[in-house]
N, C-alpha and C positions, 0 to 999 in steps of 0.2 A: 209856212214854213220854206225858206227860199233852198235853193240846194246847196249855197254858201252855207249856210247854218246847219243843215244836216251835215256835213263833212266835219263843221266845228266840233258837233253835238258827238259824232262819229270817232273822231278823233282823240277826242277828251275821252269818252268812254273807255276806248282802247289802251291811252296811258294809262287810266285809274286799273284796268284790268292787269295791264304790266305790272306794276307797280306792287297790283295784289299779289300777284302772282309770286312774286318774286319776294315777297315779305314771306307770304306762304313758305315758297323753297326754302327761305332761312330759319325757318322754326324748324323745319320739318326736316331740314340737315341736323339744326343744333339737336333737336329730340332723337335722332338719330346717331349724333355722335356721343350726347350723355347715356342712350342705350347701351351704345358700342362700349362706353366706358367703362359701365356700372356690370356690363358682361363680362368684361377682361377682367376688372378686377375682382368679380364673383369666381371666374376662372381662376385667377391667379391664388385667390385664399383657399379653393378648394385644392388645387392644385398640391399648395404648403399645406396645408393640411393635410393633404394623402401623403406627401414627401414624408413630413414631422412624422405621421403615425407606420410609413413603410421605414423611418430609419430606425423606431421604435422598436419595431417587430423585427429587424433584422439585428437591432443590438443585444434584443432578447436572443434571438436564434445564437448568434454568436455565442452568447454568455451560456446558454445552455449545451454547444457544440463543446465549448471552452473545458465545461465543467463535466462532460461525457469523457471527452480526450481524457482529462485527470484522474477521472474514476476508473478508468480503464487501465491506467499505465498505472495507476496505486495495483489493480486486481493484477495485474501481471508482474508486476515485481513482488507482490506477496506469493504469486504460484511460481514465481523465478527462487525466491528465496526457501519455498516448502521444497521443490527439486533439489536444488542444490543443497540445503539441509539433511534433505533425504538420502541423498547421492556421498554427502560426508559421511554421515551417519553407515551406511554401509560397506562404504570402502573400508572404512575405521573397523566395523564388526570382522569382517574378513579379513584385514592382515591380523588384527590380533588374534583370531582365531590358526591362521598358519602358521602364528609362531609359540603356540601351544606347547611341542615337545621340544623347543630349542632352548639355549642354557637363558638366554635374553630374557623367554618367559615364565620360568623358573627364579632369576634374580626380581622380577615385575612382581609375579606371585607373592616371595618372601616379603617383600614390601607391600602389596597391597594385606596380608596377615598381619604385619607388626602394627599398620598403620592403623588395623580395626582395632587390636589389640589395646594398645595405648587408649583407644577413644573409649572402650570398654572399660578398662582401668579396673583391671580383675586378676588374682593371682594366677588364676588357673582354670582360664576361658577358652572355650571350646571350639573348633575350626568346622567349616561344613564347606562343601565346593560343589561342583557340579559334574557329570559325566565327562566332562573335555578335562578339566586338571587332574593331576598327578600329587595329593600332597604325601609327600615322604617324610620317612622321620628326619633326614637331612634337610629338608624344606621348613620344617618343623623349628630343627635347632637353628637354625641360621637367625629363623625369624627372632626366636627368644635374643639371642644374642644382637641383633638389630636392636630389640626394645631397650637390653639392657645397655648398649651404647648410647642411644636417644634419652634413656628416661635414669638410669641409673639402677632401676629397678629388677629383681630376676624372677621372672614368672615361668610358670610349665604350660606349656600350649598342649591341649588334648585335641583329638579329631575324631568326627564323627562320620562314620565310615557309612552306616547306613542310610542318612541323610543325603540324597543328589539333589542340588539345584537344578530348578528347569533352565534356570540363565547361566551362562559363563562369568565364571569368578568367584568368590567368599565370602562368606556370613560370617564373624566372629560375634559369640553369643558368652557371656556373665555364667558363670558354674553354674548360680542359681536360676538359668533362663529368663533374669526379669531383664536383662539390657541386650541388645544386638546391635551390630553395627552391619551394616549392609556394604560390601564390598565387589558387589557383582559389576561388571561391565556397564551393563544398561543402567544401574543407579550411579554409577561414577561417571558418566557420560553427563548423566543429566544435572550433574554439579556445577559440571562448566556448558550447561545447555547457551546459557547468557552470553559468555566471552565466544562461543562457535558463531551464536546468530550477530554479533556485532561483526565477526571477522568476515561473515558471509555479506552482511550489509554493505561492509567498507569496500568490499570486491566487487559488488554490482555496483555502485555508486561510480566505480572508475570506469566500469565499461561505457 
């Protein structure tokens, strides 16, 4: 084979090698691109899933935090109500006790006795009081007159000297002891407990 023939053959081999290498390179680039796209898609999917999980977790944490805050506010509000209610009661008891020796308290006592006697509905009910009050004959007479004014009924009130109630106020009993009306200050205040609570709730709501 001549030199010229050798050169032709060599050129052909080189060209073929060049074509083959180009083809191989294109295939490799295509494979790399496909794998890169697949990897990016995978990364994007994983990131999306992570974002979704993180968002869900954050939402859950926000709900828990919101629930915890609301629960704490409710507890705080309840504690405030109890404190205010206790302060209101304490203030009321102190003020009413300060009035015991005054004419104003005597008038209040007369009304307590009359109210109890009307509720008992007896011709000769008896009155008991605490160590703090002084139920005099004048107080009983005034209560009898008030009962007659309110009901048109004349009654005779008695007083039990030896029975001293522990709590401030009075108790009126029927003559046979079967019916009693508790008009002690604590019991009377309990009757207005719901009204007082509503006043406190409305007051706290405005703060």
